[in-house]
C-alpha positions as MATLAB code, in Angstrom:
seq = 'MLITHDTRCALDAVVDLVNTAPEDTTTPDALPDVVALEDFVRKHEISDVGVLSEFDLSAVRKIRGRFAAIFSAPDARVAAGMINELVAAAGTTPRLTDHDGYDWHVHYFAPGASVADHLAADCGMALAFFVVAGEQERLRRCEAPDCRRAFVDLSRNRSRRYCDSRTCGNRLHVAAYRARRKEAAG';
ca = [
       4.542   11.899  -12.471;
       7.830   11.149  -11.851;
       7.958    8.162   -9.165;
      11.379    7.318   -8.010;
      12.968    4.093   -7.049;
      12.461    4.366   -3.542;
       8.833    5.767   -3.677;
       7.586    2.766   -5.840;
       9.526    0.470   -3.036;
       7.548    2.257   -0.480;
       4.108    2.118   -2.678;
       4.746   -1.818   -3.390;
       5.205   -2.077    0.197;
       2.257   -0.456    1.395;
      -0.287   -1.894   -1.231;
       1.132   -5.422   -0.036;
       0.599   -4.508    3.484;
      -3.170   -3.138    3.088;
      -3.661   -6.299    1.120;
      -2.686   -8.415    4.210;
      -5.391   -7.487    6.043;
      -8.290  -10.153    6.169;
     -11.435   -8.278    3.472;
     -14.034  -10.189    6.063;
     -14.074  -12.271    9.189;
     -13.992  -15.790    6.703;
     -10.428  -14.649    5.259;
      -7.556  -14.735    7.319;
      -5.078  -12.085    8.129;
      -2.210  -12.463    5.811;
       0.081  -11.319    8.121;
      -0.646  -13.611   11.196;
       2.633  -13.753   12.909;
       6.423  -12.486   13.323;
       7.707  -14.924   10.793;
       5.269  -13.649    7.978;
       6.443  -10.235    9.014;
       9.806  -11.036    8.902;
       9.088  -12.450    5.182;
       7.401   -9.088    4.561;
      10.498   -7.258    5.399;
      12.879   -9.137    3.762;
      10.366   -9.340    0.242;
      10.662   -5.696    0.429;
      13.967   -4.975    1.305;
      12.882   -2.938    4.411;
      16.389   -1.732    5.743;
      17.695   -1.169    9.195;
      15.497   -3.174   10.614;
      16.870   -5.337   13.913;
      14.851   -8.215   15.185;
      11.123   -8.409   15.361;
       8.598   -8.805   17.922;
       5.220   -9.629   18.893;
       5.271   -5.943   19.693;
       5.978   -4.910   16.404;
       3.788   -6.969   14.676;
       1.064   -5.528   16.380;
       1.985   -2.086   15.194;
       2.435   -2.679   11.566;
      -1.014   -4.490   12.142;
      -2.122   -0.843   13.358;
      -0.516    1.209   10.693;
      -2.122   -1.417    8.454;
      -5.343   -0.023    9.318;
      -4.489    3.334    8.949;
      -2.944    2.746    5.608;
      -6.267    1.251    4.509;
      -8.090    4.249    5.542;
      -5.945    6.382    3.052;
      -6.714    4.171    0.368;
     -10.375    4.930    1.204;
      -9.931    8.658    1.993;
     -13.043   10.551    0.180;
     -11.016   13.436   -0.739;
      -7.342   14.833   -1.043;
      -7.630   16.763    2.396;
      -9.232   13.623    4.591;
      -6.283   11.641    3.001;
      -3.545   14.506    3.780;
      -4.805   14.809    7.574;
      -4.251   11.550    8.052;
      -1.232   10.855    6.248;
       0.043   13.727    8.314;
      -0.894   12.234   11.725;
       0.463    9.182   10.421;
       4.190   10.415    9.719;
       4.299   12.893   12.502;
       3.407    9.797   14.779;
       6.641    8.027   13.661;
       8.605   10.691   14.113;
      10.306   11.413   10.477;
      13.821   12.471   10.451;
      14.523   12.874    6.406;
      18.170   11.815    5.745;
      20.262   11.113    2.552;
      21.419    7.767    1.771;
      23.014    5.601   -1.140;
      23.043    1.660    0.558;
      22.860   -1.248   -0.799;
      24.177   -0.113   -4.280;
      21.428    2.664   -4.707;
      22.103    5.775   -5.470;
      21.478    8.746   -3.297;
      17.382    8.665   -2.234;
      15.537    9.727    1.120;
      14.800    7.672    4.045;
      12.250    9.558    6.193;
      12.512    7.213    9.310;
      14.836    8.232   12.227;
      17.898    5.855   12.761;
      16.907    3.002   14.999;
      13.251    3.201   14.247;
      10.443    0.811   14.611;
       9.719   -1.341   11.590;
       6.124    0.297   12.254;
       7.733    4.038   12.556;
       9.580    2.898    9.369;
       6.695    1.696    7.245;
       4.610    4.915    8.352;
       7.443    7.582    7.504;
       8.879    6.090    4.262;
       5.380    5.013    2.980;
       3.712    7.629    4.134;
       5.674    9.779    2.252;
       5.305    8.109   -1.019;
       1.452    8.310   -0.238;
       1.892   12.146    0.372;
       3.597   12.788   -3.143;
       0.181   11.500   -4.997;
      -1.513   13.876   -2.534;
       0.618   17.142   -3.176;
       0.818   15.779   -7.119;
      -3.411   16.058   -6.923;
      -2.940   12.738   -7.714;
      -4.938   11.198   -4.575;
      -7.580    9.407   -6.845;
      -4.617    6.938   -8.201;
      -4.698    5.480   -4.759;
      -7.566    3.122   -5.326;
      -9.480   -0.411   -4.391;
     -10.529   -2.817   -6.749;
     -13.822   -2.006   -8.094;
     -14.521   -6.131   -9.049;
     -17.637   -6.696   -6.305;
     -15.638   -9.553   -4.241;
     -12.555   -7.756   -4.124;
     -11.701   -4.650   -2.406;
      -7.759   -5.287   -2.684;
      -5.587   -1.568   -2.533;
      -3.723   -0.835   -5.661;
      -2.071    2.169   -7.050;
      -3.004    3.267  -10.665;
       0.187    4.489  -12.473;
      -1.783    4.079  -15.805;
      -1.582    7.224  -18.183;
      -4.889    7.631  -18.230;
      -5.772    6.697  -14.722;
      -8.525    4.259  -15.907;
      -7.401    1.380  -14.405;
     -10.410   -0.316  -12.089;
      -9.030   -3.387  -10.948;
      -5.973   -4.611   -8.482;
      -5.383   -7.171  -11.281;
      -6.627   -7.269  -15.178;
      -5.791  -11.074  -15.698;
      -7.784  -12.193  -12.566;
     -10.464   -9.743  -11.495;
     -10.706   -7.836  -14.574;
     -11.139  -10.859  -17.023;
     -13.135  -12.637  -14.444;
     -15.731   -9.740  -14.817;
     -15.279   -9.635  -18.618;
     -16.018  -12.965  -19.557;
     -19.142  -13.228  -16.618;
     -20.487   -9.845  -18.679;
     -19.689  -11.714  -21.820;
     -21.606  -14.705  -20.753;
     -24.613  -13.004  -19.379;
     -24.770  -11.069  -22.834;
     -24.776  -14.423  -24.912;
     -27.417  -16.217  -22.693;
     -29.623  -13.069  -23.142;
     -29.258  -12.895  -26.826;
     -29.741  -16.639  -26.960;
     -33.292  -16.350  -24.710;
];
């Protein structure tokens, strides 16, 4: 599956956005205020965004929840319906652009769109490409029992199970190894 630079950037943004949500009532929201939203926008080099406000923060949190639901969709039909609603509500206006030293690519948000509509359009279309390619199952949640972070499995054989193999994957492998040793010694 060919993933262009702008699609990869949108995928990184949507995964990071979904993962800012609190996992439960004991964890804090990683997008607590407008300053955090400004940092998110800067980190992901989201272009054509004006001055951000509490209204923008609220709107981004709402679409964050809608994106999270797409990562948990049981099948492509359900994911497609959610993506269609999200992208349509953003008022997409595809246009070619070559800003900031990047070659020609497509932006799906309308000029002057809010940051929430910008994210809904560009990130929604990036997720749509996976559904169109029959690869919706690559939109995953970490299988570690104490982690539900979202990620996109870009491995060749679709075998990635953890958001980060160095933390979640390694921690589970070490625990399984210790359990086997304890049982063998037992």
